[in-house]
C-alpha positions, 0 to 999 in steps of 0.5 A: 193614895190613888189619884182619883176624884171623889166626883168621878167615884161618885158618878160610878156609883150612882150618886148623881143627885147629890153632885148635881146639888140641891139647895140643902147641899153639893159637894165638889172634891178633888182627889181626897180633899174639897169642899162641901156647901151646906145651906143654913136656913134663915130663921130655922134650927138647922142640924148640920155635921162636919164631913170634911176633915182636917189632914192626918198629922200623924199615923202609927200603932199604939204599943200599950195603953192604960186607963188614962193614956195611949202610947206609941214608942215610935212617935214623939207626939210633942214634936208633931202636935201643937200645944193648945190644940185638940186632936182626934185619934182615929182608931183604924186597925182591924180590931173591936175598937175600929172607928172609935174617935178619941179626943186628946188635949194633952200629951208628953213624949210618946204618950197621949195623956189625960184621957178618960173611957179608953176604948182601943185595943192593944196593938191597934193601928190609929191616925191623928187629925186636929179638930175643926174649931168654930173659927175654922168652920165660920171663919175667925171674923164670921166669914160665914155670914151669920148674923151678929150683935152689935151689942154682945147679945146672944138674943140678938145673934144667930146661935150655933149649939155644940154638943157638950156631953150634958147639953150644948155650948152656945156660941154667937158672933159680936161686933161689939168693941172689947167684946167682939168675935165669937163668944160663949153665950153663957161666960162671954169667953172667946169661943173662936178656938172651940173644937168641934168633933165631927161625930157630933151634929151641931144646930145653928139657929140663923136669926137673919132674913136670908139663907146662908151658904156655908162652905166647909173645906177639908179632906175625905175620911175613908175609914169607918166611924163610931158614932157615940149614941150616949143619950136617948136623943143624940145629934150625930154628924155622918162622917162622909160627904157623898154616896152615904145611904141609910142602906149602905151606912151599916147603921142597921147593925147597931140600932134597935129594929122592930120585928113587927115593922112598928116604929114605936118599937124601934130606934128612929133616925131623924134626917132634917128636910132640906128647908129645915122645916122638920125631919123625915123619920126612918126605923129598921124592920126585920118583919118579912115582907116589910124588912129594912129601912122604912119611912116611919109615916109612909112605910116606904123603903128608906134604903137608898135615902142619903144621909144628910150632914147632920142626923138625930138617933132617938133610942126607943129601947133602954136608953143605954149608951152604944156605938153606931158604926158607920162604914164609907161607901165601897167606892171610897176605897179608891180614894 
């Protein structure tokens, strides 16, 4: 891996505004890893995403697959993966499934097991990294400083909303003896090790009076990512910490656009405002003279608008699930 810095590459790419920093997000990265600071606005629902990731654990080429498993005869997964952790398999080979992220909780010898809805071509390349957890991101002892509850009462505490396919798992921090730590707001089970998938956007409702700077550390991903748009209104993470815009992200290839420059006909991408007071809305138009990404309110160009760490895609079309491939900025190839 080339020993360069994301900051240097970003300067070359012209991403000065991001690196200079705003109250919303700033990044400093050395080589292929570093940190990103995200602002959690007090009294607001903050949509954020995880754009720095756990290190790669293993990579290779799958030899075969079934409806519920993936196999690589050259790797004994029992030797390299740790029981009780969730891992994310990233399909990296140049196949139709490139960019797919698969959650893995079980394995045996050379097989990843217990999978569902497998989308991976035979003989495809892959890499595996651990999923971050609530404890990894916010600190096992709430070092992030979210407002907790002395009574193990989620109504008193800040709440983290984690997509679970059927809604959200709600997590809060308690300091009550015997019920201390990160808890599931519904079951009160320990949620410290709840895994987080970086393709998902998460919501943080901070109930304190002061904004919080959340520092996320990790490695930069340099390969493409399929964001699964599975609902009419989907919360997503944007995967890449600097330089990714509506125009260079590749989102235009998958969202439904409008041939009439009419936002009511197109899918809408919601980017949260810096103070979490609302969203800027954008859609893709194919009308000559008004083609490209447009702001839904002003019809100004959105091509150079940087993607926030977390976004929402609202389907105005069929509502059928689809993958929204996003690609890293071109300068990531030098990392």
